[in-house]
C-alpha positions as CSV (number, residue, x, y, z in Angstrom):
1,M,85.9,120.2,116.2
2,N,88.7,120.3,113.5
3,K,90.7,122.9,111.8
4,Q,88.1,123.3,108.9
5,E,85.3,123.4,111.1
6,L,87.4,126.3,113.4
7,I,87.9,128.3,111.0
8,E,84.4,128.4,109.6
9,A,83.4,129.5,113.1
10,I,85.9,132.1,113.3
11,A,84.5,133.2,109.8
12,N,81.1,133.4,110.9
13,E,82.0,134.9,114.1
14,V,83.7,138.0,112.9
15,E,82.1,138.0,109.5
16,V,85.1,137.7,107.1
17,T,86.2,135.1,104.2
18,K,87.0,131.4,105.2
19,A,89.9,132.2,103.6
20,T,90.9,135.4,105.9
21,A,89.9,133.4,108.8
22,A,92.4,130.6,107.7
23,G,95.2,133.2,107.4
24,C,94.8,134.2,110.7
25,L,94.2,131.0,112.6
26,D,97.5,129.8,110.5
27,A,99.2,133.0,111.6
28,F,98.2,132.6,115.3
29,I,99.6,129.0,115.2
30,N,103.0,130.1,113.8
31,A,103.1,132.9,116.1
32,V,102.5,130.4,119.1
33,T,105.0,128.0,117.8
34,K,108.1,130.4,117.2
35,V,107.8,131.7,120.7
36,L,107.5,128.0,122.4
37,K,110.6,127.3,120.2
38,K,112.3,129.9,122.0
39,K,111.4,128.6,125.7
40,G,109.0,131.4,126.0
41,E,105.5,131.5,126.8
42,V,102.2,133.0,125.4
43,R,99.9,134.1,127.8
44,L,95.9,135.0,126.9
45,V,94.7,136.4,129.7
46,G,91.1,134.6,130.3
47,F,91.7,131.6,128.2
48,G,95.3,129.9,129.3
49,T,99.3,129.6,129.0
50,F,101.1,128.0,126.4
51,T,104.2,127.0,127.8
52,T,107.0,124.2,127.5
53,T,108.2,121.6,129.5
54,K,111.4,118.9,129.4
55,R,111.0,115.6,129.7
56,K,114.3,113.5,130.9
57,A,115.4,110.9,128.8
58,T,114.3,107.6,130.3
59,T,114.3,103.9,129.5
60,G,111.1,102.2,128.0
61,R,110.4,98.6,127.1
62,N,109.5,97.3,123.8
63,P,106.2,95.7,124.4
64,Q,106.7,93.3,121.5
65,T,110.0,91.9,122.4
66,G,110.5,93.2,126.2
67,A,113.7,94.8,125.1
68,A,115.1,98.0,126.8
69,I,115.0,100.8,124.6
70,K,116.3,104.9,125.5
71,I,113.8,107.3,125.0
72,P,115.7,110.4,124.7
73,A,115.0,114.0,126.4
74,S,112.6,115.9,124.8
75,T,111.0,119.4,125.0
76,Q,107.0,119.2,125.2
77,P,104.3,121.9,125.0
78,K,101.8,122.3,127.7
79,F,98.5,124.4,127.8
80,R,97.4,125.6,130.9
81,A,93.7,126.8,131.0
82,G,92.8,130.1,132.3
83,K,90.4,130.8,134.8
84,A,87.8,132.6,132.7
85,L,87.8,129.2,130.5
86,K,87.6,126.8,133.4
87,D,84.8,129.1,134.8
88,A,82.7,128.9,131.4
89,L,83.2,125.0,131.9
90,N,81.8,124.4,134.9
């Protein structure tokens, strides 16, 4: 499912226009992004939790040349599924 299909599914589920559903989805994405940028977490009970993790700087290899390259430290987004979501899938 891509973003447009998700917007259509939301619009059909709550009986609103696609434009309204798109606005709601964009607002959700923006809100989660802002919280994660501040190193916070978004916890949706039953669905899951969005958090961030720190990845250390490492040394890697260029597969074409074999030369060592430095991979800088970074902050990565992480999603942990909630119990209700896991149960719905099994």
